[in-house]
N, CA, C and O atoms as CSV, one atom per row, in Angstrom:
chain,resi,resn,atom,element,x,y,z
A,1,UNK,N,N,131.695,146.130,-18.940
A,1,UNK,CA,C,132.410,146.680,-19.837
A,1,UNK,C,C,131.451,147.645,-20.698
A,1,UNK,O,O,130.486,147.273,-21.366
A,2,UNK,N,N,131.946,149.038,-20.534
A,2,UNK,CA,C,131.262,150.187,-20.974
A,2,UNK,C,C,131.340,149.842,-22.760
A,2,UNK,O,O,132.246,149.231,-23.327
A,3,UNK,N,N,129.994,150.493,-23.448
A,3,UNK,CA,C,130.106,150.331,-24.700
A,3,UNK,C,C,131.303,151.220,-25.857
A,3,UNK,O,O,131.469,151.113,-27.072
A,4,UNK,N,N,131.813,151.881,-25.061
A,4,UNK,CA,C,133.155,152.741,-25.435
A,4,UNK,C,C,134.079,151.442,-25.622
A,4,UNK,O,O,134.748,151.357,-26.652
A,5,UNK,N,N,134.121,150.664,-24.882
A,5,UNK,CA,C,134.971,149.657,-24.523
A,5,UNK,C,C,135.069,148.505,-25.733
A,5,UNK,O,O,136.045,147.925,-26.208
A,6,UNK,N,N,133.598,148.421,-26.036
A,6,UNK,CA,C,133.109,147.139,-26.844
A,6,UNK,C,C,133.452,148.117,-28.082
A,6,UNK,O,O,133.741,147.399,-29.039
A,7,UNK,N,N,133.521,149.336,-28.389
A,7,UNK,CA,C,133.631,150.168,-29.667
A,7,UNK,C,C,135.254,149.921,-30.052
A,7,UNK,O,O,135.682,149.624,-31.168
A,8,UNK,N,N,136.024,150.119,-28.846
A,8,UNK,CA,C,137.425,150.127,-28.911
A,8,UNK,C,C,137.938,148.556,-29.384
A,8,UNK,O,O,138.711,148.399,-30.329
A,9,UNK,N,N,137.469,147.595,-28.701
A,9,UNK,CA,C,137.689,146.378,-29.267
A,9,UNK,C,C,137.440,146.136,-30.437
A,9,UNK,O,O,138.231,145.317,-30.905
A,10,UNK,N,N,136.487,146.579,-31.310
A,10,UNK,CA,C,135.853,146.472,-32.783
A,10,UNK,C,C,136.941,147.144,-33.364
A,10,UNK,O,O,137.647,146.600,-34.213
A,11,UNK,N,N,137.172,148.596,-32.858
A,11,UNK,CA,C,138.492,148.962,-33.689
A,11,UNK,C,C,139.721,148.470,-33.858
A,11,UNK,O,O,140.344,148.622,-34.909
A,12,UNK,N,N,140.262,147.717,-32.645
A,12,UNK,CA,C,141.219,147.233,-32.432
A,12,UNK,C,C,141.254,145.816,-33.597
A,12,UNK,O,O,142.157,145.482,-34.364
A,13,UNK,N,N,139.854,145.170,-33.349
A,13,UNK,CA,C,139.874,144.243,-34.341
A,13,UNK,C,C,140.141,144.546,-35.898
A,13,UNK,O,O,140.640,143.826,-36.763
A,14,UNK,N,N,139.756,145.555,-35.946
A,14,UNK,CA,C,139.520,146.373,-37.546
A,14,UNK,C,C,140.900,146.633,-37.803
A,14,UNK,O,O,141.370,146.283,-38.885
A,15,UNK,N,N,141.609,147.201,-36.951
A,15,UNK,CA,C,143.192,147.118,-37.361
A,15,UNK,C,C,144.186,145.985,-37.301
A,15,UNK,O,O,145.309,145.938,-37.801
A,16,UNK,N,N,143.677,145.270,-36.733
A,16,UNK,CA,C,144.404,143.683,-36.832
A,16,UNK,C,C,144.064,142.859,-37.782
A,16,UNK,O,O,144.555,141.755,-38.017
A,17,UNK,N,N,143.001,143.538,-38.469
A,17,UNK,CA,C,142.569,142.624,-39.936
A,17,UNK,C,C,142.713,143.267,-41.048
A,17,UNK,O,O,142.196,142.782,-42.055
A,18,UNK,N,N,143.523,144.637,-41.145
A,18,UNK,CA,C,143.807,145.081,-42.154
A,18,UNK,C,C,144.488,144.667,-43.286
A,18,UNK,O,O,145.718,144.706,-43.254
A,19,UNK,N,N,143.880,144.250,-44.349
A,19,UNK,CA,C,144.758,143.440,-45.553
A,19,UNK,C,C,146.063,144.194,-45.566
A,19,UNK,O,O,146.990,143.389,-45.467
A,20,UNK,N,N,146.477,145.436,-45.652
A,20,UNK,CA,C,147.513,146.072,-46.010
A,20,UNK,C,C,148.700,145.680,-44.815
A,20,UNK,O,O,149.863,146.011,-45.049
A,21,UNK,N,N,148.395,145.020,-43.629
A,21,UNK,CA,C,149.252,145.039,-42.830
A,21,UNK,C,C,150.380,144.255,-43.025
A,21,UNK,O,O,151.333,144.811,-42.480
A,22,UNK,N,N,150.651,143.376,-43.473
A,22,UNK,CA,C,151.868,142.956,-43.942
A,22,UNK,C,C,152.292,141.612,-43.107
A,22,UNK,O,O,153.300,140.936,-43.312
A,23,UNK,N,N,151.222,141.371,-42.057
A,23,UNK,CA,C,151.639,140.530,-40.981
A,23,UNK,C,C,150.693,138.962,-41.570
A,23,UNK,O,O,149.765,138.830,-42.368
A,24,UNK,N,N,151.310,138.176,-40.901
A,24,UNK,CA,C,150.157,137.076,-41.098
A,24,UNK,C,C,149.224,137.107,-40.660
A,24,UNK,O,O,149.001,137.213,-39.454
A,25,UNK,N,N,148.142,136.990,-41.857
A,25,UNK,CA,C,146.660,137.475,-41.486
A,25,UNK,C,C,145.810,136.303,-40.986
A,25,UNK,O,O,144.712,136.595,-40.513
A,26,UNK,N,N,146.160,135.066,-41.027
A,26,UNK,CA,C,145.566,134.319,-40.284
A,26,UNK,C,C,145.651,134.491,-38.614
A,26,UNK,O,O,144.713,134.640,-37.831
A,27,UNK,N,N,146.986,134.428,-38.352
A,27,UNK,CA,C,147.233,134.794,-37.044
A,27,UNK,C,C,146.811,136.051,-36.480
A,27,UNK,O,O,146.713,136.282,-35.275
A,28,UNK,N,N,146.583,136.791,-37.357
A,28,UNK,CA,C,145.909,138.391,-36.983
A,28,UNK,C,C,144.481,138.101,-36.714
A,28,UNK,O,O,144.055,138.357,-35.588
A,29,UNK,N,N,143.594,137.538,-37.712
A,29,UNK,CA,C,142.442,137.330,-37.472
A,29,UNK,C,C,142.206,136.337,-36.458
A,29,UNK,O,O,141.137,136.396,-35.850
A,30,UNK,N,N,142.919,135.562,-36.219
A,30,UNK,CA,C,142.698,134.809,-34.697
A,30,UNK,C,C,142.801,135.753,-33.438
A,30,UNK,O,O,142.435,135.449,-32.303
A,31,UNK,N,N,143.248,136.712,-33.752
A,31,UNK,CA,C,143.865,137.553,-32.621
A,31,UNK,C,C,142.509,138.412,-32.367
A,31,UNK,O,O,141.860,138.679,-31.356
A,32,UNK,N,N,142.390,138.699,-33.641
A,32,UNK,CA,C,140.962,139.667,-33.561
A,32,UNK,C,C,139.794,139.144,-33.293
A,32,UNK,O,O,138.869,139.916,-33.042
A,33,UNK,N,N,139.571,137.720,-33.286
A,33,UNK,CA,C,138.412,136.641,-32.867
A,33,UNK,C,C,138.646,136.957,-31.199
A,33,UNK,O,O,137.831,137.538,-30.483
A,34,UNK,N,N,139.867,136.463,-30.806
A,34,UNK,CA,C,139.690,136.745,-29.454
A,34,UNK,C,C,139.454,137.908,-28.863
A,34,UNK,O,O,138.654,138.083,-27.944
A,35,UNK,N,N,140.196,138.792,-29.414
A,35,UNK,CA,C,139.814,140.442,-28.658
A,35,UNK,C,C,138.161,140.731,-28.984
A,35,UNK,O,O,137.572,141.512,-28.236
A,36,UNK,N,N,137.434,140.099,-30.094
A,36,UNK,CA,C,136.025,140.079,-29.936
A,36,UNK,C,C,135.058,139.603,-29.149
A,36,UNK,O,O,133.989,140.095,-28.785
A,37,UNK,N,N,135.715,138.304,-28.878
A,37,UNK,CA,C,135.176,137.206,-28.026
A,37,UNK,C,C,135.043,137.780,-26.375
A,37,UNK,O,O,134.041,137.728,-25.662
A,38,UNK,N,N,136.270,138.284,-26.070
A,38,UNK,CA,C,136.538,139.012,-24.782
A,38,UNK,C,C,135.467,139.973,-24.486
A,38,UNK,O,O,134.779,140.025,-23.466
A,39,UNK,N,N,135.421,140.827,-25.665
A,39,UNK,CA,C,134.600,141.934,-25.599
A,39,UNK,C,C,133.214,141.922,-25.538
A,39,UNK,O,O,132.579,142.723,-24.853
A,40,UNK,N,N,132.705,141.037,-26.233
A,40,UNK,CA,C,131.310,140.302,-26.061
A,40,UNK,C,C,130.940,139.357,-24.949
A,40,UNK,O,O,129.760,139.077,-24.741
A,41,UNK,N,N,131.972,138.837,-24.194
A,41,UNK,CA,C,131.351,138.210,-23.046
A,41,UNK,C,C,131.258,139.346,-21.882
A,41,UNK,O,O,130.522,139.309,-20.896
A,42,UNK,N,N,132.126,140.302,-22.217
A,42,UNK,CA,C,132.099,141.430,-20.996
A,42,UNK,C,C,130.799,142.624,-21.392
A,42,UNK,O,O,130.502,143.494,-20.573
A,43,UNK,N,N,130.393,142.560,-22.179
A,43,UNK,CA,C,129.379,143.416,-22.831
A,43,UNK,C,C,127.924,143.020,-23.116
A,43,UNK,O,O,127.274,143.572,-24.004
A,44,UNK,N,N,127.324,141.828,-22.158
A,44,UNK,CA,C,126.124,141.348,-22.684
A,44,UNK,C,C,124.953,142.461,-22.511
A,44,UNK,O,O,123.800,142.117,-22.768
A,45,UNK,N,N,125.187,143.617,-22.136
A,45,UNK,CA,C,124.032,144.558,-22.238
A,45,UNK,C,C,123.970,145.504,-23.426
A,45,UNK,O,O,123.140,146.365,-23.719
A,46,UNK,N,N,125.274,145.030,-24.128
A,46,UNK,CA,C,125.270,146.042,-25.399
A,46,UNK,C,C,124.171,145.547,-26.171
A,46,UNK,O,O,123.663,144.480,-25.828
A,47,UNK,N,N,123.654,146.279,-27.339
A,47,UNK,CA,C,122.538,146.412,-28.156
A,47,UNK,C,C,122.714,144.795,-28.926
A,47,UNK,O,O,123.728,144.376,-29.483
A,48,UNK,N,N,121.537,144.149,-28.771
A,48,UNK,CA,C,121.640,142.592,-29.732
A,48,UNK,C,C,122.348,143.026,-31.071
A,48,UNK,O,O,123.373,142.467,-31.462
A,49,UNK,N,N,121.513,144.433,-31.993
A,49,UNK,CA,C,122.126,144.277,-33.613
A,49,UNK,C,C,123.571,144.403,-33.463
A,49,UNK,O,O,124.218,143.974,-34.418
A,50,UNK,N,N,124.192,144.868,-32.534
A,50,UNK,CA,C,125.608,145.125,-32.509
A,50,UNK,C,C,126.205,143.842,-31.905
A,50,UNK,O,O,127.434,143.838,-31.827
A,51,UNK,N,N,125.672,142.952,-31.545
A,51,UNK,CA,C,126.439,141.774,-30.753
A,51,UNK,C,C,126.182,140.867,-32.019
A,51,UNK,O,O,127.171,140.222,-32.369
A,52,UNK,N,N,124.844,140.669,-32.897
A,52,UNK,CA,C,124.701,139.759,-33.861
A,52,UNK,C,C,125.963,140.174,-34.826
A,52,UNK,O,O,126.781,139.329,-35.190
A,53,UNK,N,N,126.042,141.557,-35.204
A,53,UNK,CA,C,126.709,141.702,-36.242
A,53,UNK,C,C,128.133,141.281,-35.898
A,53,UNK,O,O,128.844,140.985,-36.859
A,54,UNK,N,N,128.692,141.204,-34.602
A,54,UNK,CA,C,130.081,140.944,-34.224
A,54,UNK,C,C,130.046,139.270,-34.302
A,54,UNK,O,O,130.981,138.691,-34.855
A,55,UNK,N,N,129.219,138.711,-33.874
A,55,UNK,CA,C,128.848,137.373,-34.020
A,55,UNK,C,C,129.232,136.754,-35.296
A,55,UNK,O,O,129.979,135.777,-35.345
A,56,UNK,N,N,128.667,137.383,-36.439
A,56,UNK,CA,C,128.597,137.053,-37.631
A,56,UNK,C,C,129.940,137.576,-38.410
A,56,UNK,O,O,130.325,137.079,-39.468
A,57,UNK,N,N,130.553,138.581,-37.774
A,57,UNK,CA,C,131.901,138.866,-38.046
A,57,UNK,C,C,132.842,137.683,-37.748
A,57,UNK,O,O,133.691,137.163,-38.473
A,58,UNK,N,N,132.536,137.450,-36.719
A,58,UNK,CA,C,133.409,136.414,-35.987
A,58,UNK,C,C,133.380,134.984,-37.018
A,58,UNK,O,O,134.423,134.344,-37.158
A,59,UNK,N,N,132.441,134.666,-37.532
A,59,UNK,CA,C,132.134,133.490,-38.251
A,59,UNK,C,C,132.943,133.602,-39.834
A,59,UNK,O,O,133.464,132.659,-40.430
A,60,UNK,N,N,132.883,134.780,-40.209
A,60,UNK,CA,C,133.840,135.313,-41.335
A,60,UNK,C,C,134.976,134.911,-41.185
A,60,UNK,O,O,135.575,134.155,-41.950
A,61,UNK,N,N,135.468,135.491,-39.951
A,61,UNK,CA,C,137.286,135.596,-39.743
A,61,UNK,C,C,137.854,134.049,-39.575
A,61,UNK,O,O,138.986,133.665,-39.869
A,62,UNK,N,N,136.548,133.102,-38.916
A,62,UNK,CA,C,137.214,131.747,-38.864
A,62,UNK,C,C,137.386,131.346,-40.269
A,62,UNK,O,O,138.135,130.380,-40.422
A,63,UNK,N,N,136.938,131.791,-41.196
A,63,UNK,CA,C,137.065,131.565,-42.748
A,63,UNK,C,C,137.953,132.025,-43.470
A,63,UNK,O,O,138.238,131.472,-44.532
A,64,UNK,N,N,138.737,133.427,-42.929
A,64,UNK,CA,C,139.720,134.189,-43.536
A,64,UNK,C,C,139.057,135.150,-44.608
A,64,UNK,O,O,139.585,135.683,-45.585
A,65,UNK,N,N,137.688,135.226,-44.128
A,65,UNK,CA,C,136.942,136.207,-45.256
A,65,UNK,C,C,137.127,137.420,-44.462
A,65,UNK,O,O,136.143,137.767,-43.809
A,66,UNK,N,N,138.057,138.055,-44.389
A,66,UNK,CA,C,138.392,139.452,-43.813
A,66,UNK,C,C,137.307,140.689,-44.282
A,66,UNK,O,O,136.874,141.540,-43.504
A,67,UNK,N,N,136.993,140.598,-45.625
A,67,UNK,CA,C,136.544,141.883,-45.869
A,67,UNK,C,C,134.781,142.216,-45.583
A,67,UNK,O,O,134.103,143.243,-45.562
A,68,UNK,N,N,134.522,140.861,-45.403
A,68,UNK,CA,C,133.357,140.422,-44.969
A,68,UNK,C,C,133.078,140.916,-43.743
A,68,UNK,O,O,132.209,141.758,-43.512
A,69,UNK,N,N,133.789,140.416,-42.959
A,69,UNK,CA,C,134.346,140.621,-41.338
A,69,UNK,C,C,134.105,142.046,-40.946
A,69,UNK,O,O,133.395,142.467,-40.032
A,70,UNK,N,N,134.999,142.862,-42.012
A,70,UNK,CA,C,135.423,144.286,-41.796
A,70,UNK,C,C,134.215,144.880,-41.871
A,70,UNK,O,O,133.935,145.662,-40.963
A,71,UNK,N,N,133.353,144.681,-42.821
A,71,UNK,CA,C,132.085,144.992,-43.145
A,71,UNK,C,C,131.223,145.272,-41.907
A,71,UNK,O,O,130.860,146.355,-41.447
A,72,UNK,N,N,130.966,143.903,-41.447
A,72,UNK,CA,C,129.970,143.396,-40.270
A,72,UNK,C,C,130.707,144.474,-38.965
A,72,UNK,O,O,129.928,145.046,-38.202
A,73,UNK,N,N,131.964,144.641,-38.832
A,73,UNK,CA,C,132.410,145.113,-37.773
A,73,UNK,C,C,132.020,146.630,-38.115
A,73,UNK,O,O,131.444,147.193,-37.184
A,74,UNK,N,N,132.200,147.326,-39.153
A,74,UNK,CA,C,132.090,148.552,-39.322
A,74,UNK,C,C,130.353,148.576,-38.947
A,74,UNK,O,O,129.987,149.550,-38.289
A,75,UNK,N,N,129.537,147.791,-39.247
A,75,UNK,CA,C,128.158,148.200,-39.406
A,75,UNK,C,C,127.855,147.821,-37.913
A,75,UNK,O,O,126.816,148.301,-37.461
A,76,UNK,N,N,128.546,147.096,-37.149
A,76,UNK,CA,C,128.076,146.979,-35.452
A,76,UNK,C,C,128.465,148.217,-34.625
A,76,UNK,O,O,127.956,148.509,-33.543
A,77,UNK,N,N,129.467,148.939,-35.288
A,77,UNK,CA,C,129.897,150.118,-34.560
A,77,UNK,C,C,128.501,150.846,-34.579
A,77,UNK,O,O,128.043,151.247,-33.509
A,78,UNK,N,N,127.950,150.994,-35.513
A,78,UNK,CA,C,126.579,152.054,-35.825
A,78,UNK,C,C,125.648,151.734,-34.855
A,78,UNK,O,O,125.027,152.652,-34.320
A,79,UNK,N,N,125.413,150.403,-34.487
A,79,UNK,CA,C,124.775,150.300,-33.305
A,79,UNK,C,C,124.769,150.354,-31.845
A,79,UNK,O,O,123.994,149.947,-30.979
A,80,UNK,N,N,125.950,151.025,-31.847
A,80,UNK,CA,C,126.348,151.006,-30.324
A,80,UNK,C,C,125.964,152.572,-29.765
A,80,UNK,O,O,126.138,153.534,-30.514
A,81,UNK,N,N,125.490,152.724,-28.544
A,81,UNK,CA,C,124.960,153.977,-28.118
A,81,UNK,C,C,126.315,154.890,-28.375
A,81,UNK,O,O,127.449,154.411,-28.366
A,82,UNK,N,N,125.974,156.459,-28.634
A,82,UNK,CA,C,126.583,157.285,-28.613
A,82,UNK,C,C,127.554,157.514,-30.175
A,82,UNK,O,O,128.186,158.508,-30.530
A,83,UNK,N,N,127.396,156.395,-30.769
A,83,UNK,CA,C,127.689,156.425,-32.280
A,83,UNK,C,C,127.098,157.254,-33.388
A,83,UNK,O,O,125.963,157.045,-33.815
A,84,UNK,N,N,127.955,158.277,-33.881
A,84,UNK,CA,C,126.824,159.114,-34.483
A,84,UNK,C,C,127.037,158.274,-36.017
A,84,UNK,O,O,128.099,157.759,-36.364
A,85,UNK,N,N,125.755,158.279,-36.826
A,85,UNK,CA,C,125.525,157.839,-37.951
A,85,UNK,C,C,126.434,158.671,-39.172
A,85,UNK,O,O,126.391,159.901,-39.217
A,86,UNK,N,N,127.142,157.989,-40.014
A,86,UNK,CA,C,127.662,158.273,-40.940
A,86,UNK,C,C,126.888,159.082,-41.846
A,86,UNK,O,O,125.722,158.706,-41.964
A,87,UNK,N,N,127.220,160.080,-42.510
A,87,UNK,CA,C,126.769,161.009,-43.336
A,87,UNK,C,C,127.210,160.887,-44.529
A,87,UNK,O,O,128.410,161.132,-44.646
A,88,UNK,N,N,126.494,160.507,-45.734
A,88,UNK,CA,C,126.620,160.406,-46.910
A,88,UNK,C,C,127.557,161.759,-47.757
A,88,UNK,O,O,126.997,162.855,-47.743
A,89,UNK,N,N,128.580,161.690,-48.282
A,89,UNK,CA,C,128.860,162.702,-49.118
A,89,UNK,C,C,127.973,163.440,-50.044
A,89,UNK,O,O,127.065,162.830,-50.608
A,90,UNK,N,N,128.163,164.706,-50.247
A,90,UNK,CA,C,127.016,165.044,-51.513
A,90,UNK,C,C,127.932,165.642,-52.117
A,90,UNK,O,O,128.859,166.322,-51.677
A,91,UNK,N,N,127.503,165.236,-53.654
A,91,UNK,CA,C,128.429,165.149,-54.704
A,91,UNK,C,C,128.347,166.563,-55.391
A,91,UNK,O,O,129.052,166.817,-56.368
């Protein structure tokens, strides 16, 4: 699995666990966990920092802590090759 596919899995998980999605968040969190588990299994060559953040997000999803999981998944994307770092807006 390419890093772009892992990035896509993270994006898919982020969409699934949107708080405003209106669906059953427990079911959506479980779907996100399955998506992330599959992506991690198929991308063992991914940067360890990204994999560690995804694993931590998975633990938060297990307990329904969606905002914590979203934060970790967003951070994980920053460790993937080809991802540009976000630039803070200037006031």
